[in-house]
NUZALO-817721 format. One record per residue (C-alpha): y, z, x. Coordinates in steps of 0.05 Angstrom, whole numbers, plus 5000, padded with zeros to 4 digits. Layout:
<rec><c2>Y</c2><c3>Z</c3><c1>X</c1></rec>
...
This chain:
<rec><c2>4915</c2><c3>4677</c3><c1>4843</c1></rec>
<rec><c2>4888</c2><c3>4724</c3><c1>4790</c1></rec>
<rec><c2>4937</c2><c3>4772</c3><c1>4759</c1></rec>
<rec><c2>4931</c2><c3>4839</c3><c1>4724</c1></rec>
<rec><c2>4976</c2><c3>4880</c3><c1>4679</c1></rec>
<rec><c2>4998</c2><c3>4941</c3><c1>4718</c1></rec>
<rec><c2>4985</c2><c3>4996</c3><c1>4669</c1></rec>
<rec><c2>5045</c2><c3>5030</c3><c1>4637</c1></rec>
<rec><c2>5092</c2><c3>4980</c3><c1>4670</c1></rec>
<rec><c2>5066</c2><c3>4925</c3><c1>4625</c1></rec>
<rec><c2>5082</c2><c3>4877</c3><c1>4682</c1></rec>
<rec><c2>5034</c2><c3>4825</c3><c1>4708</c1></rec>
<rec><c2>5023</c2><c3>4825</c3><c1>4784</c1></rec>
<rec><c2>4979</c2><c3>4787</c3><c1>4832</c1></rec>
<rec><c2>4914</c2><c3>4823</c3><c1>4850</c1></rec>
<rec><c2>4933</c2><c3>4813</c3><c1>4923</c1></rec>
<rec><c2>5003</c2><c3>4833</c3><c1>4940</c1></rec>
<rec><c2>5039</c2><c3>4839</c3><c1>5006</c1></rec>
<rec><c2>5055</c2><c3>4903</c3><c1>5043</c1></rec>
<rec><c2>5118</c2><c3>4895</c3><c1>5085</c1></rec>
<rec><c2>5116</c2><c3>4955</c3><c1>5132</c1></rec>
<rec><c2>5099</c2><c3>4906</c3><c1>5187</c1></rec>
<rec><c2>5162</c2><c3>4867</c3><c1>5173</c1></rec>
<rec><c2>5206</c2><c3>4928</c3><c1>5184</c1></rec>
<rec><c2>5179</c2><c3>4970</c3><c1>5241</c1></rec>
<rec><c2>5121</c2><c3>5009</c3><c1>5272</c1></rec>
<rec><c2>5076</c2><c3>4949</c3><c1>5284</c1></rec>
<rec><c2>5113</c2><c3>4916</c3><c1>5341</c1></rec>
<rec><c2>5174</c2><c3>4871</c3><c1>5334</c1></rec>
<rec><c2>5175</c2><c3>4815</c3><c1>5283</c1></rec>
<rec><c2>5235</c2><c3>4767</c3><c1>5284</c1></rec>
<rec><c2>5271</c2><c3>4757</c3><c1>5218</c1></rec>
<rec><c2>5254</c2><c3>4683</c3><c1>5214</c1></rec>
<rec><c2>5181</c2><c3>4701</c3><c1>5223</c1></rec>
<rec><c2>5186</c2><c3>4755</c3><c1>5170</c1></rec>
<rec><c2>5216</c2><c3>4705</c3><c1>5121</c1></rec>
<rec><c2>5161</c2><c3>4656</c3><c1>5137</c1></rec>
<rec><c2>5109</c2><c3>4709</c3><c1>5120</c1></rec>
<rec><c2>5142</c2><c3>4720</c3><c1>5052</c1></rec>
<rec><c2>5143</c2><c3>4644</c3><c1>5041</c1></rec>
<rec><c2>5069</c2><c3>4638</c3><c1>5058</c1></rec>
<rec><c2>5049</c2><c3>4696</c3><c1>5012</c1></rec>
<rec><c2>5089</c2><c3>4668</c3><c1>4954</c1></rec>
<rec><c2>5060</c2><c3>4599</c3><c1>4964</c1></rec>
<rec><c2>4990</c2><c3>4628</c3><c1>4958</c1></rec>
<rec><c2>5008</c2><c3>4661</c3><c1>4891</c1></rec>
<rec><c2>5028</c2><c3>4731</c3><c1>4913</c1></rec>
<rec><c2>5078</c2><c3>4760</c3><c1>4864</c1></rec>
<rec><c2>5080</c2><c3>4833</c3><c1>4887</c1></rec>
<rec><c2>5118</c2><c3>4856</c3><c1>4949</c1></rec>
<rec><c2>5116</c2><c3>4929</c3><c1>4971</c1></rec>
<rec><c2>5169</c2><c3>4958</c3><c1>5016</c1></rec>
<rec><c2>5206</c2><c3>5023</c3><c1>5031</c1></rec>
<rec><c2>5276</c2><c3>5045</c3><c1>5049</c1></rec>
<rec><c2>5252</c2><c3>5071</c3><c1>5117</c1></rec>
<rec><c2>5215</c2><c3>5009</c3><c1>5140</c1></rec>
<rec><c2>5260</c2><c3>4990</c3><c1>5198</c1></rec>
<rec><c2>5314</c2><c3>5035</c3><c1>5167</c1></rec>
<rec><c2>5321</c2><c3>4986</c3><c1>5109</c1></rec>
<rec><c2>5307</c2><c3>4922</c3><c1>5148</c1></rec>
<rec><c2>5245</c2><c3>4906</c3><c1>5107</c1></rec>
<rec><c2>5285</c2><c3>4913</c3><c1>5042</c1></rec>
<rec><c2>5341</c2><c3>4870</c3><c1>5069</c1></rec>
<rec><c2>5293</c2><c3>4815</c3><c1>5090</c1></rec>
<rec><c2>5262</c2><c3>4815</c3><c1>5021</c1></rec>
<rec><c2>5332</c2><c3>4815</c3><c1>4990</c1></rec>
<rec><c2>5351</c2><c3>4754</c3><c1>5031</c1></rec>
<rec><c2>5286</c2><c3>4718</c3><c1>5013</c1></rec>
<rec><c2>5295</c2><c3>4733</c3><c1>4939</c1></rec>
<rec><c2>5366</c2><c3>4706</c3><c1>4940</c1></rec>
<rec><c2>5341</c2><c3>4643</c3><c1>4974</c1></rec>
<rec><c2>5284</c2><c3>4636</c3><c1>4924</c1></rec>
<rec><c2>5314</c2><c3>4647</c3><c1>4855</c1></rec>
<rec><c2>5263</c2><c3>4645</c3><c1>4800</c1></rec>
<rec><c2>5204</c2><c3>4661</c3><c1>4846</c1></rec>
<rec><c2>5183</c2><c3>4715</c3><c1>4797</c1></rec>
<rec><c2>5164</c2><c3>4766</c3><c1>4851</c1></rec>
<rec><c2>5160</c2><c3>4839</c3><c1>4832</c1></rec>
<rec><c2>5186</c2><c3>4884</c3><c1>4887</c1></rec>
<rec><c2>5167</c2><c3>4957</c3><c1>4894</c1></rec>
<rec><c2>5203</c2><c3>5002</c3><c1>4942</c1></rec>
<rec><c2>5198</c2><c3>5076</c3><c1>4961</c1></rec>
<rec><c2>5245</c2><c3>5134</c3><c1>4974</c1></rec>
<rec><c2>5244</c2><c3>5204</c3><c1>5001</c1></rec>
<rec><c2>5232</c2><c3>5198</c3><c1>5075</c1></rec>
<rec><c2>5304</c2><c3>5189</c3><c1>5096</c1></rec>
<rec><c2>5308</c2><c3>5265</c3><c1>5097</c1></rec>
<rec><c2>5264</c2><c3>5320</c3><c1>5124</c1></rec>
<rec><c2>5203</c2><c3>5328</c3><c1>5079</c1></rec>
<rec><c2>5226</c2><c3>5392</c3><c1>5044</c1></rec>
<rec><c2>5222</c2><c3>5401</c3><c1>4968</c1></rec>
<rec><c2>5296</c2><c3>5420</c3><c1>4964</c1></rec>
<rec><c2>5316</c2><c3>5350</c3><c1>4987</c1></rec>
<rec><c2>5284</c2><c3>5317</c3><c1>4926</c1></rec>
<rec><c2>5345</c2><c3>5322</c3><c1>4881</c1></rec>
<rec><c2>5377</c2><c3>5278</c3><c1>4829</c1></rec>
<rec><c2>5437</c2><c3>5267</c3><c1>4874</c1></rec>
<rec><c2>5393</c2><c3>5244</c3><c1>4932</c1></rec>
<rec><c2>5352</c2><c3>5200</c3><c1>4886</c1></rec>
<rec><c2>5415</c2><c3>5165</c3><c1>4863</c1></rec>
<rec><c2>5440</c2><c3>5156</c3><c1>4934</c1></rec>
<rec><c2>5373</c2><c3>5130</c3><c1>4959</c1></rec>
<rec><c2>5363</c2><c3>5082</c3><c1>4902</c1></rec>
<rec><c2>5435</c2><c3>5057</c3><c1>4907</c1></rec>
<rec><c2>5422</c2><c3>5040</c3><c1>4980</c1></rec>
<rec><c2>5357</c2><c3>5004</c3><c1>4963</c1></rec>
<rec><c2>5391</c2><c3>4965</c3><c1>4907</c1></rec>
<rec><c2>5443</c2><c3>4943</c3><c1>4957</c1></rec>
<rec><c2>5391</c2><c3>4925</c3><c1>5009</c1></rec>
<rec><c2>5350</c2><c3>4885</c3><c1>4959</c1></rec>
<rec><c2>5411</c2><c3>4854</c3><c1>4926</c1></rec>
<rec><c2>5392</c2><c3>4876</c3><c1>4855</c1></rec>
<rec><c2>5424</c2><c3>4916</c3><c1>4800</c1></rec>
<rec><c2>5358</c2><c3>4948</c3><c1>4779</c1></rec>
<rec><c2>5297</c2><c3>4964</c3><c1>4821</c1></rec>
<rec><c2>5232</c2><c3>4939</c3><c1>4792</c1></rec>
<rec><c2>5195</c2><c3>5001</c3><c1>4816</c1></rec>
<rec><c2>5214</c2><c3>5060</c3><c1>4861</c1></rec>
<rec><c2>5160</c2><c3>5106</c3><c1>4888</c1></rec>
<rec><c2>5165</c2><c3>5175</c3><c1>4918</c1></rec>
<rec><c2>5143</c2><c3>5162</c3><c1>4989</c1></rec>
<rec><c2>5085</c2><c3>5210</c3><c1>5004</c1></rec>
<rec><c2>5124</c2><c3>5273</c3><c1>4987</c1></rec>
<rec><c2>5098</c2><c3>5345</c3><c1>4996</c1></rec>
<rec><c2>5052</c2><c3>5369</c3><c1>4941</c1></rec>
<rec><c2>5105</c2><c3>5417</c3><c1>4915</c1></rec>
<rec><c2>5149</c2><c3>5357</c3><c1>4898</c1></rec>
<rec><c2>5094</c2><c3>5325</c3><c1>4855</c1></rec>
<rec><c2>5084</c2><c3>5392</c3><c1>4820</c1></rec>
<rec><c2>5159</c2><c3>5399</c3><c1>4803</c1></rec>
<rec><c2>5182</c2><c3>5387</c3><c1>4732</c1></rec>
<rec><c2>5254</c2><c3>5380</c3><c1>4757</c1></rec>
<rec><c2>5234</c2><c3>5322</c3><c1>4802</c1></rec>
<rec><c2>5204</c2><c3>5283</c3><c1>4745</c1></rec>
<rec><c2>5263</c2><c3>5299</c3><c1>4700</c1></rec>
<rec><c2>5307</c2><c3>5268</c3><c1>4754</c1></rec>
<rec><c2>5262</c2><c3>5207</c3><c1>4758</c1></rec>
<rec><c2>5264</c2><c3>5199</c3><c1>4683</c1></rec>
<rec><c2>5340</c2><c3>5201</c3><c1>4687</c1></rec>
<rec><c2>5340</c2><c3>5144</c3><c1>4737</c1></rec>
<rec><c2>5302</c2><c3>5101</c3><c1>4688</c1></rec>
<rec><c2>5348</c2><c3>5121</c3><c1>4631</c1></rec>
<rec><c2>5408</c2><c3>5102</c3><c1>4673</c1></rec>
<rec><c2>5382</c2><c3>5031</c3><c1>4681</c1></rec>
<rec><c2>5383</c2><c3>5031</c3><c1>4757</c1></rec>
<rec><c2>5307</c2><c3>5035</c3><c1>4760</c1></rec>
<rec><c2>5258</c2><c3>5001</c3><c1>4714</c1></rec>
<rec><c2>5200</c2><c3>5048</c3><c1>4729</c1></rec>
<rec><c2>5176</c2><c3>5099</c3><c1>4780</c1></rec>
<rec><c2>5112</c2><c3>5117</c3><c1>4814</c1></rec>
<rec><c2>5085</c2><c3>5161</c3><c1>4869</c1></rec>
<rec><c2>5055</c2><c3>5142</c3><c1>4936</c1></rec>
<rec><c2>5007</c2><c3>5197</c3><c1>4957</c1></rec>
<rec><c2>4965</c2><c3>5220</c3><c1>5015</c1></rec>
<rec><c2>4911</c2><c3>5258</c3><c1>4978</c1></rec>
<rec><c2>4868</c2><c3>5249</c3><c1>4916</c1></rec>
<rec><c2>4893</c2><c3>5316</c3><c1>4890</c1></rec>
<rec><c2>4965</c2><c3>5292</c3><c1>4893</c1></rec>
<rec><c2>4944</c2><c3>5228</c3><c1>4858</c1></rec>
<rec><c2>4913</c2><c3>5265</c3><c1>4800</c1></rec>
<rec><c2>4975</c2><c3>5309</c3><c1>4793</c1></rec>
<rec><c2>5019</c2><c3>5247</c3><c1>4790</c1></rec>
<rec><c2>4974</c2><c3>5211</c3><c1>4741</c1></rec>
<rec><c2>4981</c2><c3>5270</c3><c1>4693</c1></rec>
<rec><c2>5057</c2><c3>5259</c3><c1>4689</c1></rec>
<rec><c2>5073</c2><c3>5217</c3><c1>4627</c1></rec>
<rec><c2>5127</c2><c3>5177</c3><c1>4662</c1></rec>
<rec><c2>5087</c2><c3>5157</c3><c1>4723</c1></rec>
<rec><c2>5076</c2><c3>5082</c3><c1>4721</c1></rec>
<rec><c2>5038</c2><c3>5074</c3><c1>4787</c1></rec>
<rec><c2>5003</c2><c3>5112</c3><c1>4841</c1></rec>
<rec><c2>4996</c2><c3>5083</c3><c1>4910</c1></rec>
<rec><c2>4939</c2><c3>5110</c3><c1>4951</c1></rec>
<rec><c2>4899</c2><c3>5093</c3><c1>5014</c1></rec>
<rec><c2>4835</c2><c3>5060</c3><c1>4989</c1></rec>
<rec><c2>4788</c2><c3>5018</c3><c1>5029</c1></rec>
<rec><c2>4715</c2><c3>5012</c3><c1>5051</c1></rec>
<rec><c2>4728</c2><c3>5071</c3><c1>5099</c1></rec>
<rec><c2>4763</c2><c3>5114</c3><c1>5047</c1></rec>
<rec><c2>4719</c2><c3>5118</c3><c1>4984</c1></rec>
<rec><c2>4741</c2><c3>5185</c3><c1>4955</c1></rec>
<rec><c2>4789</c2><c3>5154</c3><c1>4904</c1></rec>
<rec><c2>4728</c2><c3>5125</c3><c1>4870</c1></rec>
<rec><c2>4705</c2><c3>5195</c3><c1>4850</c1></rec>
<rec><c2>4763</c2><c3>5215</c3><c1>4803</c1></rec>
<rec><c2>4828</c2><c3>5179</c3><c1>4818</c1></rec>
<rec><c2>4811</c2><c3>5109</c3><c1>4796</c1></rec>
<rec><c2>4777</c2><c3>5131</c3><c1>4731</c1></rec>
<rec><c2>4835</c2><c3>5178</c3><c1>4714</c1></rec>
<rec><c2>4887</c2><c3>5124</c3><c1>4727</c1></rec>
<rec><c2>4849</c2><c3>5073</c3><c1>4685</c1></rec>
<rec><c2>4843</c2><c3>5122</c3><c1>4628</c1></rec>
<rec><c2>4917</c2><c3>5140</c3><c1>4631</c1></rec>
<rec><c2>4942</c2><c3>5069</c3><c1>4639</c1></rec>
<rec><c2>4971</c2><c3>5083</c3><c1>4708</c1></rec>
<rec><c2>4971</c2><c3>5025</c3><c1>4757</c1></rec>
<rec><c2>4936</c2><c3>5034</c3><c1>4824</c1></rec>
<rec><c2>4966</c2><c3>5003</c3><c1>4886</c1></rec>
<rec><c2>4914</c2><c3>5004</c3><c1>4942</c1></rec>
<rec><c2>4947</c2><c3>5010</c3><c1>5010</c1></rec>
<rec><c2>4920</c2><c3>5009</c3><c1>5082</c1></rec>
<rec><c2>4864</c2><c3>4964</c3><c1>5054</c1></rec>
<rec><c2>4841</c2><c3>4941</c3><c1>5123</c1></rec>
<rec><c2>4845</c2><c3>5010</c3><c1>5155</c1></rec>
<rec><c2>4903</c2><c3>4988</c3><c1>5199</c1></rec>
<rec><c2>4865</c2><c3>4925</c3><c1>5218</c1></rec>
<rec><c2>4798</c2><c3>4958</c3><c1>5236</c1></rec>
<rec><c2>4763</c2><c3>4924</c3><c1>5178</c1></rec>
<rec><c2>4783</c2><c3>4856</c3><c1>5205</c1></rec>
<rec><c2>4731</c2><c3>4866</c3><c1>5259</c1></rec>
<rec><c2>4778</c2><c3>4840</c3><c1>5312</c1></rec>
<rec><c2>4788</c2><c3>4904</c3><c1>5352</c1></rec>
<rec><c2>4747</c2><c3>4930</c3><c1>5410</c1></rec>
<rec><c2>4743</c2><c3>4996</c3><c1>5445</c1></rec>
<rec><c2>4791</c2><c3>4971</c3><c1>5499</c1></rec>
<rec><c2>4842</c2><c3>4937</c3><c1>5452</c1></rec>
<rec><c2>4913</c2><c3>4957</c3><c1>5472</c1></rec>
<rec><c2>4968</c2><c3>4963</c3><c1>5420</c1></rec>
<rec><c2>5043</c2><c3>4960</c3><c1>5435</c1></rec>
<rec><c2>5078</c2><c3>5026</c3><c1>5450</c1></rec>
<rec><c2>5120</c2><c3>5019</c3><c1>5386</c1></rec>
<rec><c2>5058</c2><c3>5006</c3><c1>5343</c1></rec>
<rec><c2>5036</c2><c3>5067</c3><c1>5303</c1></rec>
<rec><c2>4965</c2><c3>5050</c3><c1>5323</c1></rec>
<rec><c2>4985</c2><c3>5074</c3><c1>5392</c1></rec>
<rec><c2>5029</c2><c3>5134</c3><c1>5378</c1></rec>
<rec><c2>5001</c2><c3>5163</c3><c1>5313</c1></rec>
<rec><c2>4925</c2><c3>5165</c3><c1>5322</c1></rec>
<rec><c2>4924</c2><c3>5240</c3><c1>5314</c1></rec>
<rec><c2>4982</c2><c3>5247</c3><c1>5265</c1></rec>
<rec><c2>5036</c2><c3>5257</c3><c1>5318</c1></rec>
<rec><c2>5090</c2><c3>5222</c3><c1>5277</c1></rec>
<rec><c2>5065</c2><c3>5224</c3><c1>5205</c1></rec>
<rec><c2>5001</c2><c3>5234</c3><c1>5166</c1></rec>
<rec><c2>4941</c2><c3>5215</c3><c1>5209</c1></rec>
<rec><c2>4909</c2><c3>5182</c3><c1>5148</c1></rec>
<rec><c2>4960</c2><c3>5125</c3><c1>5151</c1></rec>
<rec><c2>4932</c2><c3>5103</c3><c1>5219</c1></rec>
<rec><c2>4862</c2><c3>5073</c3><c1>5218</c1></rec>
<rec><c2>4854</c2><c3>5109</c3><c1>5151</c1></rec>
<rec><c2>4845</c2><c3>5173</c3><c1>5190</c1></rec>
<rec><c2>4781</c2><c3>5149</c3><c1>5223</c1></rec>
<rec><c2>4770</c2><c3>5162</c3><c1>5298</c1></rec>
<rec><c2>4785</c2><c3>5096</c3><c1>5332</c1></rec>
<rec><c2>4720</c2><c3>5088</c3><c1>5370</c1></rec>
<rec><c2>4679</c2><c3>5107</c3><c1>5309</c1></rec>
<rec><c2>4720</c2><c3>5057</c3><c1>5268</c1></rec>
<rec><c2>4708</c2><c3>5000</c3><c1>5317</c1></rec>
<rec><c2>4633</c2><c3>5011</c3><c1>5314</c1></rec>
<rec><c2>4632</c2><c3>5018</c3><c1>5239</c1></rec>
<rec><c2>4675</c2><c3>4956</c3><c1>5231</c1></rec>
<rec><c2>4625</c2><c3>4916</c3><c1>5271</c1></rec>
<rec><c2>4572</c2><c3>4935</c3><c1>5221</c1></rec>
<rec><c2>4619</c2><c3>4920</c3><c1>5163</c1></rec>
<rec><c2>4633</c2><c3>4851</c3><c1>5192</c1></rec>
<rec><c2>4560</c2><c3>4834</c3><c1>5187</c1></rec>
<rec><c2>4566</c2><c3>4841</c3><c1>5111</c1></rec>
<rec><c2>4616</c2><c3>4784</c3><c1>5104</c1></rec>
<rec><c2>4588</c2><c3>4723</c3><c1>5069</c1></rec>
<rec><c2>4587</c2><c3>4656</c3><c1>5106</c1></rec>
<rec><c2>4656</c2><c3>4624</c3><c1>5105</c1></rec>
<rec><c2>4689</c2><c3>4691</c3><c1>5090</c1></rec>
<rec><c2>4723</c2><c3>4735</c3><c1>5141</c1></rec>
<rec><c2>4710</c2><c3>4810</c3><c1>5146</c1></rec>
<rec><c2>4782</c2><c3>4822</c3><c1>5124</c1></rec>
<rec><c2>4773</c2><c3>4780</c3><c1>5062</c1></rec>
<rec><c2>4708</c2><c3>4816</c3><c1>5046</c1></rec>
<rec><c2>4744</c2><c3>4883</c3><c1>5053</c1></rec>
<rec><c2>4799</c2><c3>4860</c3><c1>5006</c1></rec>
<rec><c2>4750</c2><c3>4831</c3><c1>4956</c1></rec>
<rec><c2>4712</c2><c3>4897</c3><c1>4956</c1></rec>
<rec><c2>4776</c2><c3>4933</c3><c1>4934</c1></rec>
<rec><c2>4796</c2><c3>4880</c3><c1>4882</c1></rec>
<rec><c2>4732</c2><c3>4888</c3><c1>4844</c1></rec>
<rec><c2>4735</c2><c3>4963</c3><c1>4838</c1></rec>
<rec><c2>4753</c2><c3>4983</c3><c1>4766</c1></rec>
<rec><c2>4822</c2><c3>5012</c3><c1>4759</c1></rec>
<rec><c2>4855</c2><c3>4975</c3><c1>4818</c1></rec>
<rec><c2>4918</c2><c3>4936</c3><c1>4798</c1></rec>
<rec><c2>4935</c2><c3>4905</c3><c1>4865</c1></rec>
<rec><c2>4919</c2><c3>4912</c3><c1>4939</c1></rec>
<rec><c2>4975</c2><c3>4906</c3><c1>4990</c1></rec>
<rec><c2>4951</c2><c3>4883</c3><c1>5059</c1></rec>
<rec><c2>5007</c2><c3>4873</c3><c1>5109</c1></rec>
<rec><c2>5015</c2><c3>4810</c3><c1>5151</c1></rec>
<rec><c2>5054</c2><c3>4794</c3><c1>5215</c1></rec>
<rec><c2>5040</c2><c3>4720</c3><c1>5213</c1></rec>
<rec><c2>5036</c2><c3>4665</c3><c1>5161</c1></rec>
<rec><c2>4963</c2><c3>4655</c3><c1>5177</c1></rec>
<rec><c2>4947</c2><c3>4728</c3><c1>5161</c1></rec>
<rec><c2>4988</c2><c3>4725</c3><c1>5097</c1></rec>
<rec><c2>4951</c2><c3>4663</c3><c1>5073</c1></rec>
<rec><c2>4882</c2><c3>4688</c3><c1>5092</c1></rec>
<rec><c2>4894</c2><c3>4755</c3><c1>5058</c1></rec>
<rec><c2>4918</c2><c3>4722</c3><c1>4994</c1></rec>
<rec><c2>4857</c2><c3>4677</c3><c1>4992</c1></rec>
<rec><c2>4813</c2><c3>4739</c3><c1>4986</c1></rec>
<rec><c2>4828</c2><c3>4736</c3><c1>4912</c1></rec>
<rec><c2>4786</c2><c3>4672</c3><c1>4908</c1></rec>
<rec><c2>4726</c2><c3>4702</c3><c1>4943</c1></rec>
<rec><c2>4667</c2><c3>4708</c3><c1>4895</c1></rec>
<rec><c2>4649</c2><c3>4778</c3><c1>4872</c1></rec>
<rec><c2>4608</c2><c3>4816</c3><c1>4923</c1></rec>
<rec><c2>4535</c2><c3>4825</c3><c1>4903</c1></rec>
<rec><c2>4506</c2><c3>4894</c3><c1>4889</c1></rec>
<rec><c2>4469</c2><c3>4893</c3><c1>4955</c1></rec>
<rec><c2>4536</c2><c3>4888</c3><c1>4993</c1></rec>
<rec><c2>4567</c2><c3>4943</c3><c1>4951</c1></rec>
<rec><c2>4508</c2><c3>4988</c3><c1>4966</c1></rec>
<rec><c2>4512</c2><c3>4972</c3><c1>5040</c1></rec>
<rec><c2>4586</c2><c3>4991</c3><c1>5041</c1></rec>
<rec><c2>4570</c2><c3>5058</c3><c1>5010</c1></rec>
<rec><c2>4513</c2><c3>5071</c3><c1>5058</c1></rec>
<rec><c2>4557</c2><c3>5053</c3><c1>5118</c1></rec>
<rec><c2>4611</c2><c3>5101</c3><c1>5094</c1></rec>
<rec><c2>4562</c2><c3>5157</c3><c1>5082</c1></rec>
<rec><c2>4529</c2><c3>5149</c3><c1>5149</c1></rec>
<rec><c2>4589</c2><c3>5138</c3><c1>5195</c1></rec>
<rec><c2>4655</c2><c3>5155</c3><c1>5160</c1></rec>
<rec><c2>4647</c2><c3>5207</c3><c1>5105</c1></rec>
<rec><c2>4645</c2><c3>5269</c3><c1>5149</c1></rec>
<rec><c2>4711</c2><c3>5250</c3><c1>5182</c1></rec>
<rec><c2>4754</c2><c3>5235</c3><c1>5121</c1></rec>
<rec><c2>4724</c2><c3>5254</c3><c1>5054</c1></rec>
<rec><c2>4743</c2><c3>5328</c3><c1>5056</c1></rec>
<rec><c2>4813</c2><c3>5315</c3><c1>5083</c1></rec>
<rec><c2>4845</c2><c3>5266</c3><c1>5035</c1></rec>
């Protein structure tokens, strides 16, 4: 597994990480033994970066990772968590006192004295624009309870605001073959500033795997059922904001770009990996087979220029009008 230094963190992480939203909630139920097996499989394939959040299963994802880490001492895995969505998304809730309480809970869940990385979890723009918020984040680092902080964002404008903050170590943003806008300014700005980029929703909630059809049915407790129009949280988190039927048709075209012996999902991940400025990509997995296949995208040869051009043309023709102006 190739590794990269994550910007200002100065820490080496695998180019393919593991997103663990699926192991907590909102993707259907995953038993703890199965969640632990997914972590095992990812680590065995060379993954050294786990991404979680304090609200994934109300801390369940963090606790599973904490148990796994305890059972695998010396594994060398870097764990990033998030905070801020345990309260209503109002700027007045982003206080130093709440930050301490939230990070204390995450430290307990993960079984560590110091968090490797804590990220603001898609806060309102006013939070990212607040000097007091970043002063409070700096204080967390100075206290020793957090090694570094970053911001998970919904929009490119929020990403650029976060990158401009001198203490921001990472920015996490939705970036995939159906969401190309970060290529315009965000990735170049992050690379210039030494800010790590964590690419999330890399498969557009599974669309880019090419496995879904117009009549595919998702479980009632799966966000791909209940959040298609932003009913529960930002619409962009579900299918990257693309209309489902449009996405299914576009994904069929994308699948045709996969090289022989390579799955569409691996092609989608490889596309992200080779974009300048990306530190790591964090596909989720609900099975060991998915975890292993995703990790092996790191070994896929670089995509040729013809494939890169075809991805851009597909985006411009089918996707751009739906998402480019929104996020």
